[in-house]
PANUVO-363386 format. One record per atom (N, C-alpha, C): x, y, z. Coordinates in steps of 0.02 Angstrom, whole numbers, plus 50000, padded with zeros to 5 digits. Layout:
BEGIN
XYZ
...
end
This chain:
BEGIN
431494813448019
431804809447945
431034803147971
430854802147926
430254793847891
430744788847885
430874783847972
431214778647947
431104774547895
430124772047917
429984765447845
430124768847775
430274773747748
429844776247671
430804776847641
431094777647709
432244776847681
431884769347671
431574766047717
431744756647678
431664754447627
431184757447628
430544754447545
431184757247499
431184766047483
431664769647451
432504765247435
432894763647463
433354760447519
433424749847458
433034746047488
433024740647432
432834739947371
432484745447351
432354743647284
432644748047213
433174753547266
433754756447232
434464749647218
434714744747289
434834738247309
434854733147238
434074734547256
434204725547187
434414728847132
434034736647100
434214737147039
435034733747038
435424738347068
436204738747070
436454730447060
436134726747104
436294719047111
436524715847055
435914717747023
435524713346928
436204715146890
436154722746894
436834724346840
437544724946870
437784724646917
438244724446951
438804721446918
439524721146928
439814715246899
440374715846987
439984711547020
440434714647105
440594705847097
441204702747115
441104697047122
440874691747151
441004687347144
440524681847139
440064682247110
439494687647085
439124685747037
438964683146994
438794680546971
438674677146896
438434682246829
437744684946840
437584690146821
437974692546759
437814693446689
438294698646670
438254706746675
438684710346643
438944715246645
438404720346612
438284724946628
437954729546577
438364731646496
438204731246470
438514736546408
439034742446389
439884742346435
440234750146425
439844750346460
439874746546549
440114749646582
440734749846581
441094755346662
441934754046695
442204748046681
441894742046733
442374737846710
442474735646652
442264736446619
442194731146567
442444734746510
442554740346518
443104745246484
443824745046475
444114745146390
444794745346394
445424747646406
445864742546427
446204748546494
446414755746474
446524757546387
446704763846349
446214767446340
445624765146368
445004770546352
444944777246369
444354782246354
444344789846395
444444789746437
444534794646497
444464793846575
443634795846580
443104797746524
442744800646536
442204796646493
442104789246522
441794780646497
441104780046521
440654785746564
440274785546600
439694789046586
439374787546516
438794793546508
438264794346509
438154791946566
437504795646639
437754795046713
438174798146727
438394796746793
437944797046863
438044790646881
437684790446956
437604796546983
437004797847035
436774803347084
437454801347125
437774808847140
438364808547173
438454809347250
438774801447284
438464800947322
439284805047364
439424807747399
440064812047419
440224814147481
440764814647516
440734818347579
440664827347575
440294826947604
439924836947611
440154833447666
440064836047737
440564840047776
441134834347815
441694840747848
442064840147892
442304842647914
442244841647995
442384844948064
442924841548111
443434844948123
443884844948163
443704844748216
443894841448279
443914838548337
444504839548370
445104840248350
445724840148391
446474839148335
446974842948333
447454844348318
448194844048347
448844840848315
449024841148378
449854843248341
450304840848343
451024841748323
451534834248314
451814829848280
451814826548309
452714825748273
453044825648292
453854829848264
453604828548202
454554828548184
454774834048110
455124827948112
455144827148022
455044818048004
455724823047948
456304822747942
456904825747865
456434829647893
456844836447928
456424841447922
455784843447907
455624841947925
454714845147888
454304840347931
453894845447982
453744845948033
452794841948016
452564838148051
451844831848030
451664834648092
450584835148073
450174835348107
449874830548113
449674827848160
448754824848158
448574827448169
447954825548150
447204829448129
446794825848142
445954824048184
445604821148175
444984823948154
444404818148157
443744823548166
443034820148137
442614821548121
442134817548099
441904821248013
441654815947969
441584818547915
441004814947903
440354822047887
439784818547849
439664819547780
439294812047751
439034813447692
438494810647673
438314806447613
437804807147580
438034799147525
437634794947532
437624789247494
436934794447448
437294790147416
436414793247345
436164788247309
435494785947282
434974782047270
435574778547171
435674773547208
435724767347167
436254766447163
436704767447234
437264765447243
437284756747269
437824754547248
438014746747252
437794744347320
437384746147343
437184744147453
436764743247480
436894732447491
436284731347497
435594730247539
435254734547538
434934737247601
434604743447602
434934747347574
435164755547564
434314757047584
433784756247527
433214757147511
433004759747588
433144753547603
432694751347713
432974759747730
433554762747706
433764766047800
433214773647764
433464779347830
433214784547816
433294788147760
433084796447734
433474796047689
433024802447710
433594808547661
433324816247672
433004815447606
432644822147602
432174825047554
432304824547480
433234825147486
433454824847400
433354814347369
433174812547434
433144801547442
433754799347447
434264804047505
435224802047491
434874800447596
435294796747584
435514793647663
436304797247676
436244800447748
436574804447756
436824800647840
437684801547856
438074796647861
438504798547890
438724800047973
439374803947990
440044800248004
440454798947989
440814794648058
441924799148039
442164794548108
442924796148144
443284797448063
443824800748066
444424800948018
444964803848052
445704799248016
445914805348076
446634806547991
447094809747980
447764811847950
448214814747996
448504810847965
449524813547989
449784816047927
449994822647936
450324823647878
450784829847887
451044831447830
451394839147832
451214846147851
451194848747901
451074854047932
450534859447869
451094857447806
451124860947750
450604858847702
449934857547698
449684853847645
449774854747565
449934847547537
450174847047498
450894846447484
451364842847530
452034843347525
451904836347506
451964833147531
451994823047505
451424822647465
451634819947413
451054816047339
450874808647339
451054804247386
450634798247394
450384801047481
449824794547504
449744795447545
449214785647561
449364783447624
449164775647626
448574779947677
447934775347651
447644777147700
447384769647721
447414766347772
447354761147809
446554760447820
446494753547805
445754751947805
445784746247904
445504751747942
445704750147987
445454743248016
445474737348088
445614731048091
444944730948142
444454732448168
444064730348252
444054737748245
444124743348210
444124748948245
444924755248254
445504752148243
446404752048257
446474752348202
447224757548230
447404757748191
447874755348167
447924745748166
448344740548147
449154741248115
448944743148064
449544741547995
449854749148043
449774753548034
450114757948088
450614756748130
450384753848195
450604751848233
451124745948213
451224742348179
451744738948132
452194739348101
451904744448060
452304749148015
452674754448078
452564755048124
453244762248189
453364757548224
453194750248207
453094746148298
452954751948340
452464754148344
451794757548407
450964756548394
451414751148441
450604748248423
450204753448472
449394753748455
448824759248442
448114754648447
447594757448501
447124756648476
446744762648499
445884760248460
445664762248459
445394766748403
445004771148423
444684778648340
445034782248363
445104787648297
445544790148300
445224800048370
444694798948389
444574801148438
444734803348468
445144795248515
445354793248608
445994792148586
446054787348538
446864783048528
447434786748546
447774785248576
448454783648628
449104782348580
449334788748537
450114787748497
450744784248555
451094785348550
451684783648573
451984792848565
452504794648607
452944802248539
453394800548499
453124801148464
453754805548381
453504796848366
452654793748374
452464790148317
452924784448316
453064783048357
453754774348335
454144776448294
454314773248248
454724772348203
455064780548170
454364780448156
453914783648106
454414784648031
454234780348012
454524775247959
454014781047879
453524780447906
452934784847824
453204789547836
453354794447906
453434802447882
454094803347850
454534797647887
455424798847844
455394798147783
454924795647737
454974793347684
454234796547651
454064802847677
453674809147617
452984806647619
452914800547667
452224796347649
451764800047700
451294802147682
450674806947730
449974797647768
449754798447799
449404793847825
448434794747862
448374790547836
447574791047850
447194785847851
446504787247895
445914782447925
445364784847919
444884781447918
444064783047912
443854778047933
443324777247977
442914773048013
442674767847953
442364761847953
441884758947899
441504753947920
441724751748007
441094744947993
440494748948038
439934745348044
439614745848096
439704744248171
439454747348222
439794746748266
440214752648305
440494754248255
441284758248242
441084764248219
440814763448170
440774771748135
440054774948156
439854776448184
439194778548180
438574778048138
438944779648062
438324781248006
438244773447978
438394768348012
438714762647933
438274756348000
437654758847959
436734755048017
437124745147967
437184742548042
437054733848022
436894729247977
435994733847947
435954730647870
436014733847813
436364739547802
436774739347735
437364743647765
437854737747764
438574736747792
438894742347723
438724739647677
438824740647613
439164750447596
438784754947644
438764759147654
439334763047691
440154759347702
440464757547735
441164758347687
440874753847639
441104756847569
440914760347553
440494764547517
440654773647496
440874776847534
441184775147593
441244780847625
441974779347646
442404774647633
443234773547618
443274776647535
442734773447505
442904776647463
442684783247403
442384786447438
442124793447453
442554797847488
443054798147540
443674799747570
444024798047538
444174794447491
444944790347451
444744795947393
443844797247391
444014803547304
444404810447347
444094810947400
443964818647430
445034822647438
445384811447452
446094813947447
446204816047386
446064813047342
446224813447283
446014820447257
445244826547287
445634832447259
444774832147166
444244823647201
444154825647163
443444828147180
443404828647227
442424830447266
442994838147304
442344840847305
442794848047354
442304847547391
442214852047455
441824852747531
441334859047509
440784859947530
440814868847524
440304868847557
440454874047609
440914879347610
441724874447598
442024881547585
442864872947614
443094874947683
443174870247730
443394868247799
444074873147811
443704874047887
444394876047900
445304871947870
445224866047885
445784860447890
445564858647810
446134858647774
446314856147712
446744849747704
446544842447725
446734837347713
447344833147687
447434842047617
447834837747551
447704833647482
447894836447436
447514833047399
448124828647370
448364821447342
448754819047357
448334814547249
449364814347218
449094812047169
449294801147173
449484801447219
449284794647234
449104788847298
448604786647291
448574783047355
448374774747347
448634773347424
448574766747448
448254763047491
447584759247470
447454756147534
447524751547538
447754750947632
448164746947670
447784742547716
448004735747753
447794735447826
448074728747798
447674725047881
447854718047893
447214712547923
447484708247896
446864703147930
446214705947904
445814705847966
444904707447939
444874712647906
445684719547881
445654724947842
445774721247809
446324717847785
446504713147694
445744711047689
445364706947731
444944704347682
444384710247664
444304713547698
443954718447670
444404723047630
444904724647606
445114727147531
444824722447487
444944715547505
444464711947425
443934714047446
443344712047491
442934716147464
442484721447432
442954727247448
443064734047384
442864732447338
443604728547327
443984728647258
443204725447225
443314719347286
442834712747209
441894716847184
441794720847223
441264723847250
441434730747198
441824731347161
441624737347144
441854744747156
441804744647191
442154750547245
442854753047228
443214754147161
443914754847212
443684760147109
443084760947089
442644760947035
442504769447067
442924775247047
442684782347052
441764783347007
441204782947049
440874781647030
440694786646955
441064794246951
441034798846881
441494797146859
441954794446826
442374794346772
442434786446791
442494781646808
442574777346812
443444774046838
443994778946839
444624778046857
444414775946970
445364770446948
445424770047017
445074774647052
444994774247114
445114778247145
445874777547219
445884769447220
446654767747272
447124766547219
447624769147220
448084766647159
448364759247138
448454757747215
448544754347266
448434750247308
448464745547328
448154740047375
448844732947416
448864734547471
449154730047488
448904726947566
448604721147533
448324716947590
448544711347628
449094714247686
449174707047727
448444701747753
448924695147744
448434690747775
447544690647711
447684693147655
447014695347626
446904690147586
447364684147575
447424677447538
446704677347510
446404681747453
445894677647440
444944678647519
445504679247550
444844679647597
444024686147589
443774687247623
443174690747595
442854690847651
442574697947654
441974697547726
441054699247689
440654696447778
439884694947728
439794700847756
439904704747703
439374711447698
439254712847622
438704719347631
438434721847549
438234716347512
437964714047454
437974712547412
438524706147395
439124704747448
439314696447428
439064692047508
438794691447549
438324692247574
437674691647593
437214695347520
436584695147523
436594688647458
436964688047437
437314684647378
437404673447384
437594674947431
437874669447494
437274668147550
436724669547540
436334670847567
436424671347679
436784676647670
436814677047737
436734686547755
436834684447822
436684690047892
437444694047841
437274701647864
437854703547854
438184705147925
439124703247912
439554705247980
439854707347948
440494708547998
441214711247969
441604706947986
441454699047959
442094694747962
441854689047881
442354683447915
442194680547826
441754677247855
441464673647835
440864665847804
441394661347832
441074655247873
441554648747895
441834646447865
441274644247800
441574639247743
441504641747675
441674652747685
441704654447598
442184653447562
442494648747508
442834649547471
443334658047446
443964659247473
444414663347444
444204663547375
444134672147363
443994674047313
444714672347231
444834669047212
445344666047146
445434675747123
445974679347118
446344684747090
445774687947029
445874678646980
445304682946929
444704686246929
444194683547022
443574685247032
443844689647057
444394693247096
444594701047136
444744705447073
445264703447036
445334709247001
445374710146920
444734713646921
444264711546841
443884714546817
444244721746817
444124730746800
444654733046807
444844732146724
445464731246735
445614742046725
445474746746704
445304754046704
445484754746793
444854752846829
445364750146903
444954749446923
445724742546933
446144734546978
446754741547022
446474741347081
447294746247095
447974737647094
448744740547082
449154736247078
449184732247166
448994727147143
448654723147223
449614719147235
449664721247302
449954714647308
449434710147381
449544704247373
449224698747428
450014696547497
449724697947528
450194692847568
449854689747594
450334681847619
449924676447656
450644674147705
450284675747774
450834668847828
450624663447819
451164664347891
451214654347870
450634650747893
450434654847947
449794651448000
449164649147953
448984657947885
448384656647833
448394650647804
448824646647787
448584642047776
448454633347809
448374637147851
448144632747888
447214635047912
447364640047922
446644642347972
446274647947903
446544651047854
445944653647785
445894650847743
446354646047743
446294639047667
446884644847607
447544648347620
447764651747579
448004648547536
447874641747527
448344638347468
447704637347430
447014641247393
446764642347345
446954646247312
447224652947321
447484656047308
448304656947305
448674655247303
449264653147295
449574649247233
449214645247210
449114641047182
448744641247112
448274649447100
447934653447053
448554659047015
448054658046947
448334660546911
448324668746946
449064672146936
448734679446951
449114683346887
448764688746882
448904695546836
449434699046825
449684705546786
450484705346803
450614709846856
449924715046868
449834720446926
449694720346976
449794715046990
449914709947075
450494702947067
450624706347150
451194702247174
450764696547244
451064693047234
451134686347297
451484685647348
451624685147421
452254683147460
452034682247487
452454677147532
452084670247560
452824672447623
452564672347640
453154672847741
452994669747783
453534666547797
453694661547897
453274661247944
453164670847962
452814672848003
452244669548031
452274671948103
451214666848083
450954675748094
450284672048064
449794679348048
449474684748115
449504679348179
449464680948237
450184684248257
450434692348271
451014694648283
450864694648392
451304688848391
451164687248468
452054692748476
452064694648533
452764700748585
452954692248627
452574687548662
453124682948682
452354681348724
452504676748776
452194674548847
451944665248824
451434663148818
451014656648838
450284660348775
449934657248782
449534657448733
449034655248795
448374661448796
447464660048850
447204651248859
447544648548896
447574642348936
446814644148933
446424648548916
445674646148922
445234647348840
445444648948811
445474648648732
445794645848709
446444643348694
446584639248631
447174635748668
446974631448624
447434624448636
447564620648673
446804617848663
446414614748742
446624613348774
446914621348801
446774623848872
447774620848880
447834621348825
448794617348845
449324622648847
449674628248915
450074632948904
450534631348835
450914632848824
450904633548739
451624641648722
452114638548714
452494646848698
452494648548626
452384655748593
451994657148559
452594660948502
452684658148437
452884659148403
453034667148365
453414671148396
453424677248380
453654682048362
454244675848300
454284679348250
453574686048215
454244689248210
453854695648169
453824698848089
453514701148051
453704704147979
453584707447991
453614712148035
453294720148006
454164724547976
454754721847985
455344725347931
455104721147860
454904719247810
454914715347773
454064719647765
453534721147804
452924723247766
453434732547746
453774732747793
454034740047757
454294740547696
454784737847673
454964736547654
454564735547596
454014729847573
453194729547511
453244737947509
452934741247575
452454748047581
452974751847549
453714755247549
454054758147514
454084756047434
454284746847406
454184747447360
453684745447327
452994748547337
452244748147306
452264753147279
452584759547322
452484763547296
452914767647240
453774765547221
454154763947182
453834761247135
453494757847126
453104752747064
452504759047063
452294764147078
451994766547071
452064774347062
452744774347043
453034781647028
452734788847078
453074784147132
452964790847198
453524792847189
453744800847158
454534802947168
455074801047223
454404802747281
454934803747359
455314794147356
455004789847304
455084783147324
455364781847275
455824785847212
455984781447170
456814779747167
457174780847215
457684776847228
457504771147295
456774767847289
456554762147351
456864757747295
456984749647316
457034743347323
456274743147255
456264739347161
455924736947149
455414733147199
454954729547159
454354726047211
454724718447153
455144712847217
455314706447179
454924702047160
454814699347118
454224693747082
453964693347181
453384689947138
452724682947176
453264678447188
453104677047272
453964672847290
453164667647368
453264660947329
452624657547367
453014649447404
452804649347428
452864638947486
452774637847417
453254634847444
453144625447424
452494618747476
452004618747424
451664613947431
451314609447457
451154604147501
451374594847499
450454596547526
450274588847535
449634588347557
449384589147614
448784595347640
448724595747708
448564589547744
448324593947810
448604586147869
447824584447897
447764578047890
447324575447905
446844574647964
446994577748008
447104581348079
446654585848111
446144585948102
445864595048088
445804596348152
446244596748209
446324600948275
446604608448250
447174607248227
447634613848187
447444615548126
447084611448106
446954615148033
446134616647992
446034620447973
445564620847949
444974619147891
444924615847857
444674612947804
444134616847797
444104614247708
443284618147665
443194609547639
442544610447653
442194606247606
442094606947514
442364602547518
442274601747438
442814602247393
443324605947442
444214610147406
444434606447435
444784604547414
445614601347392
446074607047439
446674607947495
446944610647504
447764610847522
448014613247520
448784611147528
448914613347575
449604613447603
449874618147652
450884614547645
450694623247661
451864621447635
452174618247661
452464613147611
452904607447650
453594610947692
454024605247739
454394608347792
455154608247771
455414606947829
456264604947851
456254598647898
456914596147912
457064596947973
456924597748040
456944608448007
456914606948063
456094612648052
455774607448054
454944609748050
454584617048010
455264620947991
454934627747967
454894629447870
454464629847853
453994629047782
454524633347730
454414628247665
455014627347610
454584631447585
455004637147524
455074641947492
454884647547537
454304651447483
454124655947513
454834660947526
454764668147550
455104673947577
455474671447625
456064667347628
456724668047682
456794668447712
456404671747748
456984675647828
457454672947872
458034677647896
458584671047927
458544668347974
457914669747977
457604665648051
457214659748035
456974658747997
456884651047913
457514647347940
458144649947882
458804647947869
459444646247945
459104649948007
459824648048038
459224652948089
459044643648109
458124642948186
458594644448242
457934643348314
458354646048357
457714639548394
457514637848374
456874632848406
456324631948298
455584628748348
455154626648300
454704630448301
454174630848259
453424632748240
453514627448245
453204623848300
452544617848305
452284619148403
451584620248375
450874618448340
450984626548277
451064623748186
450834630748145
450714632448146
449844631248171
449384635348232
449224632448276
448874635448323
448234635748377
447804631848357
447524628748389
446814625948382
446434630848458
445894630548420
445414629148373
445504632148324
445824632148253
445854633548185
445614634548147
444854639448176
444134639448143
444094645448124
443584646948096
443124656448075
442564652948074
442244651848124
441914653748157
441264657748171
441944661648185
441684669248235
442234672748226
441904679348215
442724686148237
443284685148312
442674681948307
443154678148420
443664675848412
443384671448363
443954662248356
444254663748309
445084666148331
445494669048330
446334664248328
446264656548353
446624654148391
447284653748320
447054651348259
447214646748210
447754652048192
447794659048211
448114661748196
448664663048241
448684661348290
449384662148326
449884653648307
450334652548297
450814647348303
451114647148374
451264640748393
451724638248445
452394640848429
452984635748493
453524637748477
453694634048506
454224629048485
454614623048535
455434628848529
455674630148550
456434634648582
456884629448583
457514629748559
457924623648550
458394623748632
458594619948676
459034622448703
459664623748699
460324626548752
460744628948718
461224625248708
461244619748710
461814613048675
461554612848622
460874610848587
460854614848528
460924616948495
460884625648530
461014630648485
461844627848488
462114628148539
463144628248528
463164621948496
462714618348467
463134608748398
462804617348347
462524623148316
462144622848270
462744629048238
462724634148309
463254638848281
463694641648330
463684637248393
464554639248434
464324644048475
464194649248453
464214652248494
463574659048466
463734662848503
463014670148489
463284674348442
463864673648440
464374681548373
464244675448334
464174669148327
464234664648266
463474662648227
463184664148259
462254664648238
462424669448205
462704676248233
462304684048225
462684683748159
463214677548159
463524680748067
463144675048039
463304669048019
462354669248008
462454671347964
461854672548010
461334679148006
460984683547982
461864688047975
461744694247919
462024691347871
462344684647853
462354681747784
461804682947768
461044679947771
460574679947756
460244684547739
460624688347790
460134694747810
460164701947733
460794700047756
460964705547663
461084702447597
460784697047572
460444694347550
459784694347541
459524695947577
458724697647574
458744703347555
459234710947580
459194717547563
459314717747478
459724712747458
459904710147406
459404710747340
459094705947353
458374705647327
457774708547343
457654713447379
457364722147384
456864715247407
456824710647476
456404708747508
456494712247584
457024715947583
457184720747650
457574728347631
457504730347686
457724739847684
458364739247714
458594741447675
459434742147696
459204743847777
458914752447778
458844755147877
458704750047880
458434746147898
458144736847937
458754733647972
459384735047941
459924730847962
459834730048028
460194734448038
460624736048107
459874732148178
459354737748144
458864733148219
458794726948197
458614722248159
458564718048120
459104713748170
459694712648159
460414709048186
460514710848270
460154715748269
459954718548374
459404713248393
458964710648361
458664706448387
458794700248375
458984696048344
459144692048325
459694690648366
460164695848402
460764693048436
460074690048489
459604697248543
459114692648580
459004686948597
458584684348525
458314680148513
458844672548512
459464672948513
459934668348528
460034664948581
459984672448648
460264671148690
459584671048712
458694670148704
458344668348732
457554667548686
458054660548639
457744656948585
456974655448620
end
């Protein structure tokens, strides 16, 4: 292929789209009659001149294995590669500079995996994870089964941990999107990864077909949920803001729901957003970029997903979460503030060479995994998934009480030109408001310092601020508060039951959380 010829064609198309698109951050007018401007009840086929068909053209299976039976249904994990094309006219900065085929398309490949019933179409809903640095962090968190690596080499524990998604008739999938991870996503046109994710969703929704028909049927799903944690949450914001959740043929939403843990309005320096802000493309936040308000993110009524945004405690210190905590939210959005740290530490001390000015400190190990499971199932319920009919409804947005930000910048990431706030705290240095974990109401220590230094966003590797410190109470202090372990567990149980009744937790997590509480009391 002629590389220089590719590049010339790609840039001219991207430039034209940049002028006419309504993606986030742009201040130019959107074209009249576009899908972005359509009223909620407009007919589906509102695009008078559909763009050339970008889509996944081929699917090659590299491996398949049974992963167990869940609710008497056999599940299989299948992995391989997809091949597809990005057609001219896509909203991809740098598109014309890439190599093109004789039809003017850019061709790509990317790895994928699908974990679903062995019998296709048994489930009506699928969670599509946005990978975090190429790994399935969300699946590992939901299932208590950490795993690292691409679909072709990842090693999952037997039974895939708790099997939470599969026990609730939910399929799972992921596809590569990031430069340096996905073979077909180029460094200077990382918007290709957004097309890949969108068209993978279109394939799973049955809106596009592969011809000839591949040997593996990934299934056709009525409801799709795009979900991710941290960097993946930033990607979801970027994906929605740049308009990629709109099906290019119909204008309808590709993903019905979106769940961005630590999303907090942060966005990646990708594609048109990077170009607008004078940045080279790279898959992380710009150091001093202002988070996107909901009005800038969710502005396409026909294609916006039902959006859930999660802010963890340390996000107010490193990711400027107060900007979006105080913003007005649309009806089809929820925001939950959790007292857990962004970085889910397993215990031990921080790395002396990297964080906290070289001073070893115990880490805050409070986990949000059970609360994430509840939100995931409740989002399915909200989207009308039949298997989630009996799940609790989503609670209303639940926010911290905010106060002045600290003047000391060693553990806080300020934002030039913007007044930021952080959660107010009680006598135990626990945040006020938000979802009141029993661990906050009945603490066994203090989350101090809230965020480890340096709490900066200068690079994808500077993540100390995601972690929180921990100062455990002494045995004498615990005894004075709770009497003994049984007294502590009793108080914890009462708070736990209130959260279950309010819809913040699932009853199925109750007993395991009580066991964990007893262990935390014994080893605070």
